N, C-alpha and C positions, 0 to 999 in steps of 0.2 A: 113330602117334607122329611128331611134327614133326621135321624135319631142321634142324639148326643150320647156317646158311649159312657162318658163320665160326667154326668150332669151337675155334680157337686164340686168339680175340680176348682172352679173359680169362686166358690162361695166361702165366706169366712167361717172359722171354727174357733172355739175356745176350749183349751185343754188345761184343766186344773188351774183355771184363772188366767192363763196366758192366751192372749188373742193372736190369731194368725189370720192374715187378710185373705188367704186362699189355702188350698191344699197342696201347693207346690213347694217341696223341700229340696233344696239343692244338695247334691251328693258332696261328701267331704272331700276337699282337695287341699293339698299342701302348698307351700311356697318355697322355691329353691333359693331365691336371692336373700341371703342373710349373712350376718357377720360370723366370726369364728366362735362366738358364744351362742349361735343359733337364734339370734334375735332378728326378727323380720325387718326388712327395710320399709321405707315410707311407700314404696311402690306397691307393697302388699295391701296397704290401705285402699288404694285405688282399685286393685284387683277384686277384693271382696265387696267393696262398695258398688262396683259395677254389677255384680250379681244381684244385689238388692235393688238397684235401679231397674234391672231387667224385670222385676216383678215377683221374685221368689218371696214366699212367706217366711222362709228360714234359710239362713246361709251358715254353712258349717265349715269351720277350720279343721282340716284333716290331720290326724296323727300327731296330736300334741302329747308328748310323752310324760308319764306320771313319775318316772324314775330316770333321771338323766345319766345315772352311773351305769345301770345294767339293763335299761329298758329301750335303748335306741337301736334301731336296725340299720341306720345309716348315719351320715354326717350332718343331715339337715332336718332336724326335728325340733320344734319349739319346746323347751322344757317348762313344765308347769311347777317345777320345784325350784325355780330360780327367780328371785324377786326382781332381777333386772328385766324380766319379761313383762313386768306389770304395765308400764306406760306404753310400750309398743302395742300391747294387746288392747289397752284402753283406746288407743287411736283407731284400731280396727273396729272394735265393738261400737264405739260412738258413731263412726261413719256409717256402719251398716244400719244401726237403729235409726239414724237420722233420715234414712230412706224408707222407713216404715216396715222394715223386716226385723225378725228376731235373729239372734246369732247364737250358734251352738259350738261348743268345744268338744272335739272328739278325743276321748281319753284312751291312750294306747300304751301297750307294753309289749315289746317284741318277744320276750321270753327266750326260747332257745335260738331264735334268729337274731338276737341282740349282739352288740359289740363286734360287728364285722364292718369292713369297709364297704363292700357291696356284694350281694349274692348274685347279681345279674351280670356283672362285668368281668368276673373271673379273678378279681383282685384277691390277694392273700387275706385270709381272715385273721382277726386278732382279738385279743381280750377274752374275758370270761363270759360265759352265757349260762343261764339257769332255766330249767324247765320243770315239768312235773316229775320226771324221773331221770336217773343217770342214763346217758345214752351217747352214741356217737352220731354226728350228723355232718355230712360233707367233710369228713376228716377232722372235725372239731369234737372235743370232749365236752359234753353238756352235763352240768351238775344238777342233780335233783334238788328241788327246793325243800328245805327243812320246814317243820311246822312253824317255827319262829319266823322264818323268811316269808312264808305264806301270809301270816298275819301282818307282817310289816308291809307287804305289798298291798294287801287289802287297805291298810291305813293310808298308803300313798295314793291310791285311787280316791279315797274319801277326801284327803287333803287337797288333791288336785282339783276336785269338784268345787270345794270351798274357795280355792284360789281363783278358779275360773269365774265363779259368781262375783268375787271381789273385783275382778277385771272387767266386769260389765256384761258377761255372757248371760243370755236369757235361759240357757239350758245346757246340759251336757249330753254327749252321745258316747256311750260305752262301746268301745270297739272290741267285739267278741267274734269277729269273723276273720277270714283270710289267713288263718294259720297263726295268728298272734297268741299271746299267752293264755287268755281266757279260753279260746277255742282249743288250745293244746290240752287244757285240763278237761274240757268237755269230750274230746276225741277218745273213743275206746281204743284206737290204734296207737296213740301216743301215751295216754295216761293209763299205765298198768299198775298204779300204786295199790297197796293192799290195806291202806288205812282209810280214814273217813273221807279222804279227798279223792279216792279212786274206787273202781269196782262198778257199782250200780250207777245208772244215770243220775239218780238223786245225789249220790256221793260225788260224781264227777261234776255235777252242776253246783255243788256246794260253794266252790270258789267264786263263781259268778254271783250266786245269790248273796253271799256274805259281802261282796263288793257293793252290790246294790243296796243292801241294808245299811252298810257303813256310810255310803254316800247320803242316803236318805236321813240318817241321824245328823249328818254334818251340815245339811242345808235345809232351808224351809220347805214345806210340803209343796208349795206352788212353784218351786224351782224344778222344772221338768227334767226327768231322767229318761233319755231315749236309749234303748238297748238294741243293738244291731248284731245279728249273728247269721251264720251261713248254714242253710239246711241241706245243701247239695250232697255232702259226703255221708251224712247219717240221717237221711230223711225219715226213716221209720221211727227212730228213737227221738227225733226232734219234736214229734207230737207230744211225747211224754215230757220232754224238756220244757215245752211251752207251759204244760200243766204244772210243772215244778215251780216255774216263775209265778204262776197264777194261783198258787195255793192260798186259800182264805187266811188273812192275817199275816202272811209271810212278807208281802211287799205292798206298798201303796204308792200311787203317783208314778207308775212306770208306764211308758209308752213303748211297745215292741213293734219294730219294723222288720 
């Protein structure tokens, strides 16, 4: 008789009061067909709805930007700071939930990779970009974020989470992987700041922790916060990083994948 490698995969689970019909969470994916204001078309509804029909417990809309002015890495990212996105997002969340799945919004900010046409096609870069420190990247001048800008960005993540909840999302996924802004702060190679936002892993993780705390204050406790980060580049320190997120009393209601 064959042994099932993941015996609980198709069993339901409840996390902080949110019911999932199984343990299958679809990876975040974006949608390219949208208007000039980055509002998704009705075809996007069918795309995400099809994932829910396929049996996923959770469907995630990928790379919804928290700051449409300085947080977009390309031309097609749904802005969570634009009220015009409300009803198009409602159509998607309603369709997904009607199929029995939860729906998550991935909160993203490109940081030093923002305000460019495309980093993959060789097109000329344009616009200002901000990161943890002053630096040059691919011929572009990156401006280090001030203390005030850091706190403003933290607030933008929190406001984006509240907006996502208003638009019918069941949860949010904080994008702290793949070189975007949060991972730039975590990285010891990029973040060489000498203040409380740089240096030790606790300091470099402060930006992420404050984002999670601000989101948690802005939404009810049973609104799940999923935190995704990449361990490949700094595996040794990431074990400390996980402990930073898990310090007693620091955060509650966080799911780490």
